[in-house]
C-alpha positions in Angstrom: 15.0 2.0 -2.0 15.5 5.2 0.1 16.9 6.2 2.8 14.2 8.3 4.3 11.5 5.0 4.1 12.1 3.3 7.4 11.0 -0.2 8.7 7.6 0.0 10.1 6.1 3.5 7.6 3.6 2.8 5.3 3.5 3.4 1.6 0.8 4.5 -0.3 1.5 4.5 -3.9 0.5 6.6 -6.6 1.5 5.0 -9.1 2.8 1.3 -9.6 6.0 0.6 -11.8 5.9 -2.7 -13.5 9.4 -3.2 -14.2 10.2 -6.3 -15.3 9.5 -5.4 -19.0 12.5 -5.1 -21.2 14.5 -5.6 -23.9 18.0 -7.6 -23.8 20.2 -6.7 -26.2 24.3 -7.8 -26.4 25.5 -4.5 -24.6 22.6 -3.6 -22.4 18.9 -3.9 -21.1 16.5 -1.7 -22.4 13.6 -0.8 -20.2 10.1 -1.5 -21.6 7.9 -0.4 -18.1 4.5 -0.3 -18.1 2.9 1.6 -15.2 -0.7 2.4 -13.9 -2.1 5.7 -11.5 -4.0 5.1 -8.3 -7.2 5.6 -8.8 -7.5 9.6 -7.7 -10.3 9.4 -5.9 -9.1 6.5 -3.6 -5.7 8.1 -3.3 -6.9 11.5 -2.3 -9.4 9.8 0.4 -6.4 8.4 1.8 -4.1 11.6 1.8 -6.9 13.6 3.4 -7.4 10.8 6.0 -3.7 9.6 6.8 -2.6 13.5 7.5 -0.6 13.5 10.9 -0.5 10.6 13.3 -4.3 10.6 14.3 -5.0 7.1 12.2 -2.2 5.1 14.3 -5.1 5.1 17.1 -6.1 2.5 15.1 -3.2 -0.1 15.2 -2.7 -2.6 17.8 -1.0 -1.6 21.2 3.0 -2.9 20.7 2.8 -2.9 17.2 5.0 0.2 17.0 8.7 0.2 16.2 10.8 1.6 19.4 11.5 5.0 17.2 8.0 6.0 16.9 4.7 5.8 14.5 5.4 5.3 11.1 5.5 7.9 8.3 3.2 8.0 5.5 4.6 8.2 2.0 2.5 9.1 -1.0 5.0 8.0 -3.7 5.4 5.7 -6.8 6.1 1.9 -5.9 8.1 -0.4 -8.3 6.5 -4.1 -9.1 7.9 -7.3 -10.6 8.0 -11.0 -10.6 12.1 -10.4 -9.7 12.9 -11.0 -5.9 15.2 -8.5 -4.4 17.7 -9.2 -1.6 21.0 -7.3 -1.9 22.0 -3.8 -2.0 24.3 -4.6 -4.3 22.6 -5.9 -7.8 21.9 -5.3 -11.7 18.3 -4.6 -10.4 18.8 -2.6 -7.9 20.8 -0.4 -10.1 18.2 -0.6 -12.7 15.6 0.6 -10.9 17.5 3.6 -8.9 18.7 4.4 -12.8 15.2 4.1 -14.5 12.9 4.1 -11.6 14.5 6.9 -9.4 11.1 8.3 -8.3 9.9 5.0 -7.0 10.6 4.6 -2.9 9.5 0.5 -2.4 9.9 -2.9 -4.6 7.0 -5.4 -4.3 5.7 -8.3 -6.5 2.1 -8.0 -6.0 1.1 -4.6 -7.1 1.8 -4.9 -10.9 -0.5 -8.0 -11.2 -3.5 -6.2 -9.0 -3.1 -3.2 -11.3 -3.7 -4.6 -14.3 -6.1 -7.0 -13.8 -7.8 -3.8 -11.9 -7.3 -1.7 -15.4 -8.6 -4.6 -17.6 -11.8 -5.0 -15.3 -12.3 -1.1 -14.7 -11.9 -1.1 -11.1 -10.6 1.3 -8.7 -7.2 0.2 -7.2 -5.2 1.5 -4.2 -2.1 -0.2 -3.0 -1.0 0.4 0.8 2.3 -1.1 2.0 4.1 -1.5 5.0 7.8 -1.8 5.0 8.8 -5.1 6.5 13.1 -4.8 5.0 14.9 -2.8 3.1 15.5 -5.8 0.2 18.7 -5.9 1.6 19.7 -9.8 2.2 18.9 -9.1 5.7 15.0 -10.2 5.8 15.8 -13.3 8.2 17.2 -10.6 10.7 13.9 -8.3 10.3 11.5 -10.9 10.4 13.1 -13.0 13.7 12.3 -8.8 14.8 8.8 -9.2 13.8 8.6 -6.6 11.1 6.4 -8.6 9.1 3.9 -8.2 11.8 4.5 -4.8 12.8 4.2 -3.3 9.0 1.2 -5.2 8.5 -0.6 -3.9 11.6 0.3 -0.2 10.2 -0.7 -0.7 6.4 -4.2 -2.5 7.8 -4.8 0.4 10.0 -3.6 2.9 7.1 -5.7 1.2 4.8 -9.1 1.2 7.0 -8.8 4.6 8.3 -8.5 5.3 4.1 -11.4 3.3 3.4 -13.7 5.3 6.2 -13.1 8.6 4.9 -14.5 7.9 1.0 -17.4 9.5 0.4 -20.9 8.1 1.4 -23.0 8.7 -1.3 -21.9 6.0 -4.6 -22.7 7.7 -7.4 -23.2 11.3 -6.4 -20.1 12.8 -7.0 -18.0 10.4 -4.9 -16.3 6.8 -5.9 -19.1 4.8 -8.0 -16.2 2.3 -8.5 -15.3 -0.7 -6.3 -11.9 0.1 -4.6 -9.2 -2.5 -3.5 -5.9 -2.3 -1.3 -3.2 -4.0 -0.5 -1.6 -4.2 3.4 1.9 -6.3 3.1 -0.5 -9.4 1.4 -3.8 -9.0 2.5 -6.5 -7.2 0.5 -9.3 -5.5 1.3 -11.3 -5.4 -1.9 -15.1 -4.9 -3.2 -15.9 -2.0 -1.0 -18.2 0.3 -3.0 -19.5 2.9 -0.1 -18.7 3.2 3.4 -21.4 4.4 6.1 -19.7 4.8 9.7 -16.3 3.6 11.2 -15.0 4.3 15.0 -11.9 4.3 16.7 -12.5 1.1 17.5 -11.5 -0.3 14.3 -14.9 -1.2 13.5 -15.8 0.1 9.7 -19.2 -0.8 8.4 -19.6 -0.9 4.4 -21.9 -1.3 2.0 -21.0 -3.0 -1.5 -23.5 -2.4 -4.6 -26.1 -0.9 -2.3 -27.0 -3.7 -0.5 -24.2 -6.1 1.6 -23.3 -4.9 4.9 -19.6 -6.3 5.7 -18.6 -5.2 9.1 -14.5 -5.3 9.8 -14.1 -5.4 13.6 -10.5 -4.4 14.2 -8.6 -4.3 17.2 -9.2 -2.2 20.4 -7.5 1.2 19.5 -5.1 2.4 22.0 -4.8 5.5 23.6 -2.3 8.0 22.7 
């Protein structure tokens, strides 16, 4: 949705807008959106962990576009049930006019945010940008951009999880975290113990269950 967001970049959603809510009258569409802010704890952990480009060491070799490592954007994301695939449409014009600070559009974040709000679960949505919603998705897919975007988002998500405070209920994150990365979710992590540069994250859920995520070998940069 913004020219400075490139294919392969990562967007960490500071807020999710559910843009589909509206009242249609005879001569206009009146927006009735809903919005959810990201968990402050998870968002701050991500901002701390994703500074600079060191986190890209978790991305598998060959997963970068030719123009270099991805940029991380901490900005709102618009989410709805309508698939946007045109640079010249009523929906894009409405998104630009009403949700002018949103930098990306997707279809899953609003459902996740609403369910989390109902259940009292802390959430953070992390997206890799795989196309520009401009009608050229097939071309971007043929270049492998879905895989690139997923790899970048997954690396950012695991880096953010590894930065969470160790002490559950000790001034840190005392609720469950959830992050989406181009359609994949990492859910139910309440405490992260250790992480290494090979992409291995050891986490504890509710103080008892150990979860080991074995990611790809880090690349030397």
